[in-house]
N, C-alpha and C positions, 0 to 999 in steps of 0.2 A: 323588675329581676331582669338579668340579660337575659335577651333573645336566645341565643344556646344558650343557655343553664337549661330557660324552661323549655326548650327541643329535646334536651338531653332528659329531662325530669319527665316529659310528654312520654317520650319513647319507653324507657324502664318501667314509668308505672303501668302503662298500655301492653305492651308485652316483653316482659325482660328477653325472651328467647330472639326475638327478631331485634337487635336493636339497633340495625339500619339495614331500610327494604332496597334500598339504592346507593351503590359506590356515591354518586353524585352526592349524598347527604354528608355524607363522613369529607369529602373534599371542602363541599362549601365550609362545613362546621369549621374543619381547620383552615383556610380560607381567613373567617372572619377571627380566631381566635389568633392568626399571623399579624392580621392587619391591625386587634386589640397592642399586641404585643409593639408592633413598629409605631403605635403612636405612646406607646405608653413611653417606652424607647426615649424617643425623641422628646416630649413632656420631661422628662428625666434632664435631660440634656440640658434642653436648654432654660430650667430649674438652678441646674450646677453652673451654669452661663451665669446668672442673673446671680447665683451668690457669689460666682468669683467678683463679677462688677460690683456687689455690695462690699467685699474684702478689701476692694483697690480704692473703694472711694471712704471704708472706714479708715484705710490706712491713711491713705488723706488727708481727711480730716484730723487727725491726731497730729499727723508730723503739722500742720496749720497752727492746731492750737500751741502745742508746743511753741512754737516760733513766737507767737503772738503773746506769749504767756513768760520767754524770754525777755522781748522786748519794752512788754508793761512794767516785767521786775525791775529792769535796768532802767527805766524814764521813774520808776518810783524810786528806784535805791540813788538816781541821781538828784530826785527831787530833795529828799530827804539831806544826804549829805551836802548837795550844795557843793560851795568852793573850795568847802573845806578835807574834800578825799585829797 
């Protein structure tokens, strides 16, 4: 369980009337949530960059495969037809 969630649940269960006894508690929780959000944003951006790289790799691989297919097809055709073309 997330530490922030555990703290919040404990505070709710123990004394719902006094959710925070010290303003620093709220600041600490907001700071931790902000760090988690920044980490998630960074992770998301890194994942997006990796996805873009994969898309480029797939595009490049497809182009190479089509080029090889064309060369292979031409060579095969020339073998079959030979000098009769």
